[in-house]
C-alpha positions as CSV (number, residue, x, y, z in Angstrom):
1,M,-37.0,-0.6,-61.6
2,S,-36.3,0.2,-64.9
3,F,-36.9,3.5,-66.7
4,H,-39.9,1.9,-68.6
5,W,-41.8,0.8,-65.7
6,G,-41.1,4.4,-64.3
7,A,-42.4,5.8,-67.1
8,L,-45.7,4.0,-66.6
9,I,-45.6,4.7,-63.1
10,A,-45.5,9.0,-64.1
11,A,-47.9,8.3,-66.8
12,I,-50.9,7.1,-64.6
13,A,-49.8,9.4,-62.0
14,S,-50.3,12.1,-64.6
15,S,-53.5,11.0,-65.6
16,L,-54.5,10.8,-62.3
17,V,-53.9,14.8,-61.8
18,G,-55.3,15.2,-65.1
19,Q,-58.8,13.5,-63.6
20,V,-58.6,15.9,-60.1
21,L,-58.4,18.9,-62.3
22,L,-60.9,18.1,-64.8
23,K,-63.2,17.1,-62.1
24,A,-62.3,20.3,-60.1
25,G,-63.2,22.2,-63.1
26,A,-66.4,20.6,-63.7
27,E,-67.5,21.6,-60.2
28,G,-66.9,25.5,-60.5
29,G,-69.6,27.1,-59.5
30,T,-72.6,28.3,-61.8
31,A,-73.4,26.6,-64.8
32,Q,-71.2,27.2,-68.1
33,G,-71.3,27.1,-71.8
34,V,-68.6,24.4,-73.5
35,I,-66.4,27.2,-74.3
36,E,-66.1,28.9,-70.8
37,Q,-65.9,25.4,-69.4
38,F,-62.6,24.5,-71.8
39,L,-61.0,27.7,-70.8
40,R,-61.1,27.2,-67.0
41,W,-57.4,26.9,-65.7
42,Q,-58.4,23.4,-64.3
43,T,-59.3,22.2,-67.8
44,V,-56.3,23.5,-69.5
45,L,-54.2,22.0,-66.7
46,G,-56.0,18.7,-66.5
47,I,-56.0,18.5,-70.4
48,G,-52.2,19.4,-70.4
49,F,-51.6,16.5,-67.5
50,Y,-53.5,14.0,-69.7
51,G,-51.4,14.8,-72.8
52,A,-48.1,14.2,-70.6
53,G,-49.5,11.1,-69.5
54,A,-50.0,9.8,-73.1
55,L,-46.7,10.4,-73.9
56,L,-45.1,9.0,-71.0
57,Y,-47.2,5.9,-71.5
58,I,-45.6,5.8,-74.8
59,M,-42.5,5.2,-73.6
60,A,-43.4,2.5,-71.6
61,L,-44.8,0.9,-74.5
62,R,-41.5,0.5,-75.6
63,K,-40.5,-2.3,-73.5
64,I,-43.4,-3.4,-71.7
65,P,-46.3,-5.4,-73.4
66,M,-49.4,-3.4,-73.8
67,S,-50.9,-6.6,-72.3
68,V,-49.4,-5.5,-69.0
69,A,-49.0,-2.0,-69.4
70,L,-52.6,-1.4,-70.2
71,P,-54.3,-3.0,-67.5
72,C,-51.8,-1.8,-64.9
73,T,-53.5,1.7,-65.6
74,A,-56.4,0.2,-63.8
75,A,-54.5,1.0,-60.2
76,S,-55.8,4.1,-61.1
77,Y,-58.7,3.3,-60.9
78,A,-58.4,2.1,-57.2
79,V,-56.6,5.5,-56.3
80,I,-59.2,7.9,-58.0
81,A,-61.8,6.5,-56.4
82,L,-59.8,7.1,-52.9
83,I,-59.5,10.7,-54.3
84,G,-62.9,11.3,-54.8
85,W,-64.1,10.2,-51.9
86,W,-61.4,12.5,-49.9
87,F,-61.7,15.6,-51.9
88,F,-65.2,15.7,-53.5
89,A,-66.8,13.8,-50.9
90,E,-68.2,11.1,-53.0
91,P,-69.9,8.0,-51.6
92,L,-67.0,5.1,-51.0
93,G,-69.2,2.1,-49.9
94,A,-68.0,-1.4,-48.9
95,Q,-69.1,-2.8,-52.3
96,K,-66.2,-0.2,-54.0
97,I,-63.7,-1.1,-51.4
98,A,-64.0,-5.0,-52.4
99,A,-64.3,-3.5,-55.9
100,I,-60.7,-1.4,-55.3
101,L,-58.9,-4.4,-53.7
102,L,-59.8,-6.9,-56.5
103,I,-58.4,-4.4,-58.7
104,I,-55.1,-4.0,-56.7
105,G,-54.7,-7.1,-56.4
106,G,-55.4,-7.9,-59.9
107,V,-52.8,-5.4,-61.1
108,A,-50.0,-6.8,-58.8
109,L,-51.0,-10.4,-60.2
110,L,-50.4,-9.0,-63.8
111,A,-47.3,-7.1,-63.2
112,T,-45.3,-9.6,-61.5
113,A,-46.7,-12.3,-64.5
């Protein structure tokens, strides 16, 4: 695996961590104002992970065509659905599972093209 593909995988992982942290920050108990929400540690870290993911994505784009790199980030949709189900008790029915399998298949086909 080349450095650039590694950067793409790291960008996807970093964005996933950011998503989970933002969700955790959003679920923090009582209703809060916008400023309080932005200052929660989960929100601050989540934004930081998103920023890191963006920088890694830029490094990946140096050698990977955007028409391949961007659709590969769709793999995060499949993973985040499973994380949502596992950690946040979000529903995961047959239709979502079928969609996840289609996404994974599409990403695998595109990455090998």
